[in-house]
C-alpha positions in Angstrom: 105.1 92.9 43.9 101.5 92.7 45.1 99.2 95.5 46.0 96.1 95.0 48.0 94.0 95.4 44.9 96.1 93.2 42.6 99.6 92.9 41.2 102.1 95.4 39.9 104.2 94.5 36.9 106.3 97.7 36.5 103.7 99.7 34.7 101.0 101.9 36.2 98.3 104.2 34.9 97.9 107.6 36.4 94.6 109.3 36.1 94.8 113.0 36.1 91.8 115.3 36.4 90.8 117.0 33.2 91.4 120.7 33.3 90.9 123.4 30.8 93.8 125.6 29.6 92.4 128.5 31.6 92.5 126.5 34.8 96.0 125.3 34.0 97.2 128.8 33.5 95.7 129.8 36.9 97.8 127.2 38.5 101.0 127.8 36.6 100.8 131.6 36.6 100.8 132.3 40.3 102.6 135.1 42.0 104.4 134.2 45.3 105.8 137.1 47.2 109.1 136.1 48.8 110.4 139.4 50.3 108.4 142.5 50.7 109.2 145.9 52.2 106.2 147.9 51.0 102.8 149.0 52.2 100.1 146.3 51.7 98.2 148.4 49.2 101.3 149.1 47.1 102.3 145.5 47.3 98.9 144.4 45.9 99.2 146.9 43.1 102.7 145.9 42.1 101.9 142.2 42.1 98.9 143.0 39.8 101.3 145.0 37.6 103.7 142.1 37.4 100.9 139.7 36.5 99.6 142.1 33.8 103.1 142.6 32.4 103.7 138.9 32.0 100.2 138.3 30.5 100.4 141.3 28.1 103.8 140.5 26.7 102.7 136.9 26.2 106.1 135.4 25.5 107.7 134.3 28.8 111.2 134.8 27.4 110.9 138.5 26.6 112.1 139.8 29.9 113.0 143.2 28.6 109.5 144.1 27.5 108.0 142.7 30.7 110.4 144.7 32.8 109.7 147.9 30.8 105.9 147.5 31.2 106.2 147.0 35.0 108.6 149.9 35.4 106.4 152.3 33.4 103.3 151.2 35.2 104.9 151.8 38.6 106.3 155.2 37.5 102.9 156.2 36.2 101.0 155.2 39.4 103.6 155.9 42.2 105.9 158.5 40.7 109.3 158.2 39.0 112.5 156.2 39.7 111.1 152.6 39.8 113.2 149.8 38.5 112.5 146.2 37.7 114.6 143.1 37.0 113.1 139.8 35.7 114.9 136.5 35.0 115.6 133.0 36.0 118.2 132.0 38.5 119.6 135.3 39.7 120.3 137.0 43.0 120.1 140.7 43.8 121.5 143.3 46.1 120.0 146.8 45.6 119.8 150.0 47.5 116.2 151.2 47.8 114.0 153.7 49.4 112.6 152.4 52.7 109.3 150.6 52.1 109.8 150.4 48.3 111.1 146.9 47.5 109.5 143.6 46.4 110.9 140.3 45.4 108.6 137.6 44.1 108.4 134.5 42.0 106.0 134.2 39.1 105.0 130.8 37.8 107.4 129.0 40.1 110.6 129.9 38.1 110.5 133.6 37.1 112.1 135.9 39.6 111.0 139.5 39.7 112.5 142.4 41.7 110.8 145.8 41.8 112.2 148.7 43.7 112.4 152.4 43.9 115.7 154.3 44.4 
């Protein structure tokens, strides 16, 4: 097989840009809001709480501690009765107060649902 710049023999070299670990974490640890039924200010605060919860716990497999941190942060800032579920590969069906539900993905694979009931 021939390319305009030479021939191809089944091997190729891929040149990736060099990035620091901090830059890599910024790319991987992104929050993508999928479904939101909240005021924009509350949405921004909850997304920040999720990000802080994941970063403070450190281990991405300790879903219980992450969920507890997010729930306690929401209760402290917005009043009681907040709930949080975190995991990989799940669906949800919850009854919520109007304007108090958020579903987002963190890092592309971690699903997070935060709601008040």
